[in-house]
N, C-alpha and C positions, 0 to 999 in steps of 0.2 A: 578458520572457516569464515566465509563471507555469507551474508544473508541479504537478499533483496526481498522486499515485501510489497504486496499490492496496495495501492493508494488511489482513492477516488479524487478526481480533479474538481475543485470547487471554484477556481478562478484562474484565468491566464492573463498575464501581462508581459508581452514580449517573450523573452526566453525564460521566464520564471512562472511556475504554477504554484498556487496554493492548493495543497492536497489534504485530505482527511486520512490520517495514519493512525488507525486504532482509536479514533475519537479525539485525536489531537491534530490541530491544524499546523502544518509545517510547509516550508518552501522547498520546491524541487526544481533544479536547473533542467532546462529542456535542450541544452546545447547538443547533446549526443543523439537526439532524435531527428530523423530526416522528414518524418511525417507530421502533419498538422495535429495539434492537440486541442481538444475543446472541453468545456465544462461537461461533466458526466462521464468522461472517459476514465478508464482505469490504467494506471501506469505501474510498472515494476520499478521501485525506487531503491537505490543503494547509495548510501553515504551522501544523500542530498542531490543525487542525479537520477533523472528518469532514464532508464536504460532500454525500456521497451514499452510499447502500448500493448495492453492485454485485452483479450476477448472478455466481455463482462461476465459471462458464465464461468470461464476459467478463474477469473479473479474472485468471484463469489465462492467458488469451490475451495480455492486456496485459503481464503479467509475463514471459511467454515472449518477446515482442517486445523488451522492454527488455533481456533477457539476450542476445538475438541482436545488438542494437545495440551493447551494451558489448563483446561478443566481437569484432565487426567493427572497432570503434574500437581495441581492444587490438592486433589483428592489423595494422591500418594503421600503428600506432605502433611495431610491431616487438616488442611485449611478448607474452609467453606468457600465455594465460588462466589464471586461478587456479582 
């Protein structure tokens, strides 16, 4: 199974963006995108490559659902959410 996750663009330098991925800053290649990417955009990132620019509302909803899922998994395992 492959998973791509939304990430917020913090900086862009050429074909490389610094993005916020769950509170961690990582690099994402922009080579696969034909459209311009700017700071504040949300990208769908998979294995270090941006594969699509996302609507901000869709990105926020997806991130909210991930947080809900992780919280439910933590509660199921008997862990307290951080």
